[in-house]
Structures are given as structure tokens and as C-alpha cells.
C-alpha positions in Angstrom: 151.3 194.4 149.0 151.3 196.4 145.6 154.5 197.9 144.3 153.3 201.4 143.1 153.9 202.8 139.7 154.3 206.4 140.3 153.4 207.3 136.7 149.8 206.1 137.2 147.1 207.2 139.6 146.8 204.7 142.8 143.0 204.1 142.3 143.9 202.7 138.7 146.2 200.4 140.1 144.1 199.0 142.6 141.2 198.8 140.4 143.4 196.8 138.0 144.4 194.5 140.9 140.6 193.9 141.5 139.8 193.5 137.7 142.4 190.8 137.3 140.9 188.9 140.5 137.4 189.2 138.9 138.5 188.0 135.5 140.6 185.1 137.1 137.7 184.0 139.2 139.4 184.7 142.6 136.4 186.9 143.0 133.6 185.0 141.4 130.2 186.4 140.4 128.2 187.3 143.5 131.2 187.6 145.8 131.5 190.7 147.8 134.2 193.3 146.5 136.4 194.6 149.5 134.6 197.7 151.1 136.2 201.3 151.0 137.6 200.7 154.6 139.1 197.3 153.5 140.7 198.9 150.6 142.1 201.6 152.4 143.6 199.2 155.1 144.9 196.8 152.5 146.6 199.1 149.9 147.3 202.1 152.3 145.2 204.4 150.2 142.6 207.2 151.1 138.9 206.8 151.3 138.5 209.1 148.4 140.8 206.8 146.3 139.0 203.6 147.5 135.8 205.2 146.5 137.3 206.0 143.0 138.2 202.3 142.5 134.7 201.0 143.4 133.1 203.7 141.2 135.4 202.6 138.2 134.6 199.0 138.6 130.8 199.8 138.8 131.0 202.0 135.6 132.8 199.3 133.9 130.0 196.9 134.6 132.0 194.6 136.7 130.4 195.2 140.0 126.8 196.2 141.2 126.6 198.5 144.4 123.6 197.8 146.8 123.4 200.6 149.3 123.8 199.3 152.8 125.1 196.0 151.7 128.4 196.8 149.6 129.5 196.1 146.3 129.3 192.7 144.5 130.8 190.9 141.3 128.3 190.8 138.5 
């Protein structure tokens, strides 16, 4: 579980964790990124917060979202 830094938004902190997993190869290219539901369960965040995480990673060019299938590492 993550230890929250109350000075930063939670979506930023979860995005950072996933970013680190992508860069380290723990989430290699083509692998599925956790879904909104998975993120809410794993990190105890809201659906809105989880969605912000996925949007941030997509906007950074780290993931690609395919409607109906999910988000995948580029």
C-alpha cells in the first residue's frame, strides 16, 4: 500500500507509482494497465481519481486506451 503525501493530489501519487512500474519494466510494453476498478480497490481511491490517473498516463504518451478493452503500455 502507498503511504500518502498529503501535500500532493492522490491521482499524482498513483500515476507516479504506475510510471515507475512502466519505466522499470514491471509493466512492459503491451501489458495491460490496471483498470479504474482495480485502481480503486488497490489504492482506496475514488473512480474519478482513478480515471485521472489513466488520463494522465495517456496524455504523457505512456499508455494507449482502447475502448472496451482497457489501457495498455505503449
